[in-house]
Legacy VTK file of the C-alpha trace (Angstrom):
# vtk DataFile Version 3.0
C-alpha trace
ASCII
DATASET POLYDATA
POINTS 90 float
119.136 154.641 229.233
117.037 152.151 227.220
118.807 149.114 228.680
119.881 147.526 231.956
122.961 145.417 232.639
122.751 142.924 235.490
125.387 140.452 236.699
123.719 137.134 237.515
126.376 136.008 239.954
125.143 132.499 240.755
125.277 131.615 237.035
128.146 134.003 236.197
126.673 135.805 233.203
125.594 139.323 232.350
121.960 139.904 231.413
121.345 142.927 229.216
117.698 143.881 228.762
116.882 146.413 226.043
113.660 148.430 226.186
112.400 151.137 223.900
114.079 152.202 220.651
117.198 150.228 219.710
119.395 152.458 217.532
123.096 152.710 216.685
123.370 155.403 219.359
122.065 152.879 221.884
124.583 150.298 220.607
127.467 152.739 221.183
126.177 153.683 224.641
125.689 150.012 225.517
129.265 149.113 224.546
130.729 151.973 226.576
128.637 150.959 229.627
129.380 147.252 229.228
133.180 147.361 228.981
133.829 148.575 232.559
131.374 145.996 233.917
133.180 143.223 232.053
136.471 144.352 233.553
135.021 144.697 237.047
133.239 141.327 237.131
135.588 139.262 234.954
132.433 137.735 233.484
132.740 136.420 229.920
129.162 135.306 229.186
126.414 137.631 227.999
122.700 137.209 227.299
121.079 140.109 225.433
117.293 140.300 225.645
115.804 142.679 223.099
112.288 141.195 223.109
110.891 144.466 224.525
112.901 146.727 222.201
111.860 148.431 219.000
114.686 147.685 216.570
115.466 150.839 214.563
118.704 149.897 212.845
118.996 150.485 209.110
120.810 148.401 206.518
123.511 151.081 206.478
123.879 150.734 210.260
124.217 146.968 209.932
127.056 147.462 207.440
128.928 149.496 210.103
128.643 146.811 212.787
131.670 144.759 211.643
133.924 147.816 212.080
132.554 148.409 215.578
132.944 144.753 216.525
136.451 144.555 215.037
137.702 147.287 217.379
135.867 146.033 220.475
137.262 143.620 223.074
133.817 142.026 223.113
134.696 140.041 220.011
137.498 137.878 221.308
136.693 137.304 224.964
132.929 137.052 225.224
130.418 134.259 224.635
127.091 135.783 223.602
123.484 134.754 223.118
120.559 136.944 222.081
116.782 136.964 222.354
115.002 139.002 219.679
111.444 140.243 219.232
108.964 138.061 217.336
109.204 138.596 213.602
112.887 139.542 213.699
115.070 137.674 211.241
118.791 137.325 210.826
LINES 1 91
90 0 1 2 3 4 5 6 7 8 9 10 11 12 13 14 15 16 17 18 19 20 21 22 23 24 25 26 27 28 29 30 31 32 33 34 35 36 37 38 39 40 41 42 43 44 45 46 47 48 49 50 51 52 53 54 55 56 57 58 59 60 61 62 63 64 65 66 67 68 69 70 71 72 73 74 75 76 77 78 79 80 81 82 83 84 85 86 87 88 89
């Protein structure tokens, strides 16, 4: 699994750290791993750190993201922040 999910209890947020290749397959796996943790902890804040990841998402993949987000409970209930590798735009 090219990511870890950790509940930082004293600050009540989830820290997701991505390592290695970051693909759409990883995104799908991440969402399926994250949902039960959100339910278990009741946490609604998320920090995603992808500074150690190699982003391998195509333009076509990016166009599919709105459909994935639209059907995910992550959209309505979660406050998110992200750290990206140097040189990443968007």
